[in-house]
One Martini backbone bead per residue (centre of mass of N, CA, C, O) as a GRO file, in nm:
protein
  142
    1MET     BB    1  -5.057  -5.814  -1.192
    2GLU     BB    2  -5.012  -5.514  -1.192
    3PHE     BB    3  -4.786  -5.517  -0.977
    4ALA     BB    4  -4.572  -5.685  -1.136
    5ARG     BB    5  -4.532  -5.480  -1.370
    6SER     BB    6  -4.424  -5.238  -1.201
    7LEU     BB    7  -4.157  -5.392  -1.104
    8ASP     BB    8  -3.998  -5.546  -1.320
    9PHE     BB    9  -3.846  -5.849  -1.291
   10GLY     BB   10  -3.820  -5.878  -1.582
   11GLY     BB   11  -3.590  -5.891  -1.809
   12GLU     BB   12  -3.405  -5.636  -1.882
   13PRO     BB   13  -3.175  -5.450  -1.756
   14LYS     BB   14  -3.120  -5.142  -1.670
   15LYS     BB   15  -2.936  -4.876  -1.743
   16ARG     BB   16  -2.707  -4.694  -1.588
   17ARG     BB   17  -2.634  -4.381  -1.521
   18GLN     BB   18  -2.342  -4.193  -1.575
   19VAL     BB   19  -2.125  -3.970  -1.440
   20ASN     BB   20  -1.927  -3.732  -1.576
   21LEU     BB   21  -1.614  -3.609  -1.432
   22THR     BB   22  -1.444  -3.432  -1.625
   23PRO     BB   23  -1.588  -3.149  -1.611
   24LEU     BB   24  -1.558  -3.120  -1.305
   25ILE     BB   25  -1.247  -3.125  -1.293
   26ASP     BB   26  -1.200  -2.886  -1.482
   27MET     BB   27  -1.347  -2.676  -1.306
   28MET     BB   28  -1.167  -2.706  -1.057
   29PHE     BB   29  -0.903  -2.618  -1.191
   30LEU     BB   30  -1.002  -2.339  -1.278
   31LEU     BB   31  -1.064  -2.236  -0.992
   32VAL     BB   32  -0.784  -2.268  -0.873
   33ILE     BB   33  -0.639  -2.082  -1.074
   34PHE     BB   34  -0.805  -1.829  -1.023
   35PHE     BB   35  -0.741  -1.801  -0.712
   36MET     BB   36  -0.433  -1.791  -0.744
   37LEU     BB   37  -0.427  -1.526  -0.927
   38THR     BB   38  -0.624  -1.331  -0.733
   39THR     BB   39  -0.450  -1.368  -0.495
   40SER     BB   40  -0.305  -1.198  -0.220
   41PHE     BB   41   0.029  -1.251  -0.058
   42GLY     BB   42   0.101  -0.986   0.034
   43LEU     BB   43   0.214  -0.741   0.224
   44THR     BB   44   0.121  -0.493   0.409
   45ASN     BB   45   0.143  -0.165   0.472
   46LEU     BB   46   0.280  -0.005   0.753
   47LEU     BB   47   0.230   0.235   1.005
   48PRO     BB   48   0.440   0.384   1.227
   49VAL     BB   49   0.274   0.410   1.547
   50LYS     BB   50   0.232   0.596   1.838
   51LEU     BB   51   0.124   0.626   2.162
   52GLU     BB   52   0.058   0.836   2.400
   53GLU     BB   53   0.170   0.876   2.707
   54ASN     BB   54   0.107   0.910   3.026
   55GLU     BB   55   0.255   1.135   3.242
   56SER     BB   56   0.149   1.018   3.526
   57MET     BB   57   0.313   0.736   3.498
   58GLY     BB   58   0.631   0.788   3.443
   59ARG     BB   59   0.731   0.690   3.121
   60ALA     BB   60   0.917   0.902   3.030
   61SER     BB   61   1.168   0.943   2.828
   62THR     BB   62   1.469   1.092   2.753
   63ALA     BB   63   1.436   1.093   2.445
   64LYS     BB   64   1.172   1.258   2.446
   65GLU     BB   65   1.282   1.509   2.598
   66THR     BB   66   1.518   1.574   2.375
   67ALA     BB   67   1.320   1.600   2.166
   68ARG     BB   68   1.182   1.745   1.911
   69LYS     BB   69   0.870   1.915   1.881
   70LEU     BB   70   0.579   1.852   1.662
   71VAL     BB   71   0.261   1.994   1.628
   72ILE     BB   72  -0.020   1.831   1.477
   73LYS     BB   73  -0.334   1.944   1.360
   74ILE     BB   74  -0.652   1.785   1.300
   75ALA     BB   75  -0.951   1.878   1.154
   76ALA     BB   76  -1.259   1.818   1.044
   77PRO     BB   77  -1.227   1.941   0.732
   78ASP     BB   78  -0.927   1.861   0.677
   79ARG     BB   79  -0.742   2.038   0.865
   80VAL     BB   80  -0.406   2.172   0.894
   81PHE     BB   81  -0.191   2.226   1.186
   82ILE     BB   82   0.102   2.435   1.258
   83GLU     BB   83   0.147   2.621   1.514
   84GLY     BB   84  -0.157   2.751   1.432
   85LEU     BB   85  -0.113   2.704   1.125
   86GLU     BB   86  -0.252   2.680   0.823
   87LEU     BB   87  -0.243   2.450   0.572
   88LYS     BB   88  -0.163   2.383   0.260
   89THR     BB   89  -0.136   2.217  -0.010
   90GLY     BB   90   0.208   2.094   0.004
   91GLU     BB   91   0.352   2.224   0.274
   92LEU     BB   92   0.454   1.989   0.454
   93ASP     BB   93   0.721   1.905   0.318
   94SER     BB   94   0.878   2.176   0.357
   95ILE     BB   95   0.852   2.193   0.666
   96LEU     BB   96   0.984   1.921   0.735
   97ALA     BB   97   1.255   1.976   0.602
   98GLY     BB   98   1.327   2.217   0.788
   99LYS     BB   99   1.300   2.060   1.065
  100MET     BB  100   1.511   1.821   1.001
  101ARG     BB  101   1.779   2.006   0.999
  102GLY     BB  102   1.804   1.996   1.276
  103LYS     BB  103   1.885   1.916   1.590
  104GLY     BB  104   1.796   1.624   1.637
  105PRO     BB  105   1.521   1.469   1.693
  106LEU     BB  106   1.195   1.438   1.543
  107GLN     BB  107   0.884   1.481   1.702
  108VAL     BB  108   0.561   1.384   1.599
  109VAL     BB  109   0.247   1.524   1.692
  110VAL     BB  110  -0.082   1.393   1.652
  111GLU     BB  111  -0.383   1.575   1.652
  112THR     BB  112  -0.724   1.492   1.689
  113GLY     BB  113  -1.038   1.554   1.597
  114SER     BB  114  -1.355   1.560   1.563
  115GLY     BB  115  -1.449   1.437   1.239
  116VAL     BB  116  -1.215   1.296   1.121
  117SER     BB  117  -1.097   1.148   0.862
  118VAL     BB  118  -0.926   0.866   0.790
  119GLN     BB  119  -0.794   0.955   0.525
  120ALA     BB  120  -0.655   1.211   0.635
  121LEU     BB  121  -0.484   1.068   0.849
  122VAL     BB  122  -0.334   0.866   0.661
  123THR     BB  123  -0.208   1.077   0.476
  124LEU     BB  124  -0.045   1.218   0.696
  125LEU     BB  125   0.111   0.965   0.797
  126ASP     BB  126   0.243   0.905   0.525
  127GLN     BB  127   0.405   1.168   0.498
  128LEU     BB  128   0.563   1.129   0.765
  129ASP     BB  129   0.695   0.857   0.689
  130ILE     BB  130   0.849   0.957   0.437
  131SER     BB  131   1.019   1.176   0.607
  132GLY     BB  132   1.114   1.019   0.889
  133SER     BB  133   0.927   1.045   1.120
  134ASP     BB  134   0.834   1.051   1.458
  135VAL     BB  135   0.523   0.911   1.538
  136THR     BB  136   0.247   1.051   1.736
  137LEU     BB  137  -0.048   0.986   1.899
  138ALA     BB  138  -0.299   1.218   2.017
  139GLU     BB  139  -0.501   1.366   2.237
  140ASN     BB  140  -0.746   1.598   2.228
  141HIS     BB  141  -0.794   1.864   2.482
  142ASP     BB  142  -1.024   2.071   2.349
   0.00000   0.00000   0.00000
């Protein structure tokens, strides 16, 4: 008899609780709106940079041979050198403006040393891109 009472076969059926889906749907819409507003769909700006080709491969073009070359070296504690002279902050723009006035295209070769921070290199490449220079990255042979 005790077993029959625990099963409760008789009497009124119990009401089943129903889950209200309205707050769940409201939260889903709020999350969708939040992610739509906070997501960035814009394209990132890229810096156009070429890697120097190996001269032994014989792929050097005539345009590169006729272009004027300016070698910029960037060393470990974020020091920048042009033609062996160390630059101070803000001097790069004026030097590039003077070099761009010459005849023919100006090809800028950037040589990096070991220990150079990525931020220093990107800042330098960004300044060169703004000036309209044709930038090539090269391996430092020192």
